[in-house]
N, C-alpha and C positions, 0 to 999 in steps of 0.2 A: 743318266747313264750309266752303268755298272764300273766302275774301277776298272776289272777285266776286257770292258773294250777299249779306254783308256786309255791303259798301257802297250793294249797286244788286241790292234781290232785283225789280224789276220784269222785267227779261228772261226772267229765267226765268218767274218767271210766266207771259209771256207762251206763253214752250214749254210750260210746262204747261198751259197755256189750249190750244193747238192739240193738242198731244198727247194732250186730254183727249176734243177734240171728233172729229179722227182717228180715234180708237178707238171711238168710241161709234159714229160716222157708221158705221163698216167692220163694227161689229155690227148694229146699227138695221139695214142694208143686209141680213146676211143674214134678221136677226129679219124682216124684212118679206114676205122671199119665202113664209117659213113659216105669217105671218098669212095674205095673201095667196094660197096658192096652199089651205095645209090647216083654217087654221082659218076664215076668211072663208066660204066653200063652207057648211061646216058649221052655224055660227054666226050668222053677218048682220055687217056691219062696226064695229059700238060694239061687241058681245060680241069680239071677235077684237081689239078693238084693247087692252079692256077685262083680255084674259088675257095678250096680251104686256108691259103694260105694267109692271106688278114686276118681273119678269124682267130690263127692261131697265133699272128705277132701282135692283134687286138690282146688276145687272155694272157699272152707273152709278157705283157707293156706292165700290165694289172700285179700279173704275180711276181713280175719282179721285184714293184714297188712293194709288195706285202714280204716278201722273202726279206727286204733292204731293211723293212720297218721292225721287222721282229726280233733282225737281229741289231738292230742298234748301229748300221754303219752311219757313217759323218760319209760327206761329198768329197772326203779323201782318197788322193786318186789311187795309194797302193790295194788299200782293202777291196777298194771295186776295181781294178787289174785281178787281182786275184778272186776275186768271188765270176769275175769274165770268164776267167780262165777255167775255175774248175767247172762253173755250168756246161761251158761248150764241150768241153772235156767231158766230161760223165754224160752230157747227151746225147754224144755220136759215139761212148760205148755202148749206150743203151741200145744205139738205131744198132749197131754192127751187132750186141749179143743178141738184141729179136731176132733180125735177120738171118744170124747162125742160123739159133735154136729153134727157131720156130719154123722156118723159111727154108732152113739147108744152104744159105748162102755160103760163096768162102768171105774172106774178107776182101780181097781182089776182082771181085763178083761185085758187089757194093760200092768199093770205089769206083771203078770202071761206071755203074750205075749216074754216077753226077756228071756224068761226057755226055750223057741223053737232057736234052732238053728242062724234063719233068726232074730228072733228078739234080739240076745245074738248078733250076729254080725252089728244088725243093731245099738246096744247103747254103743256097745263097739264104732262105730264109732263116736256118738255120745259121750265120753269122751274125745275122743282124742278130737274131737272139742273142748269141753270145754276146755284143756291142751294147747291149739295153744298158745293162751293167751302169756302164762306164758315163751313160746319159739321163738315164733317169735320176731324177731329185730323188730325195729322198720325202714319202706325205708325211702328214704329220697327222 
């Protein structure tokens, strides 16, 4: 492990959080297209999200481990919390930017969407995504 990680792991944790969030956002953008164009017309919104969610969480688990490993994070709680907060905040920010820029939604419309069954399920998945850095053991 490098001296920088030993002395101050927070910058590495923040980098890991951003890498984790941006990676999952990219995957989510692709999976969102599959959900929107293939699953939604056949199953409806809630079932489409329910089909997509375990796939996204499985990929998230793997990407989280990769980000932890790449940045050399230990099991120490401080850096893991920093990674989790950074990842969750970055993902929400990216989701809001996409909704506003691509779909013309307002921030209030995006927040209100969390009150729908499909929106609440999606938010629950994002919260689990945010918790993964706290429970994911470093891969060897």
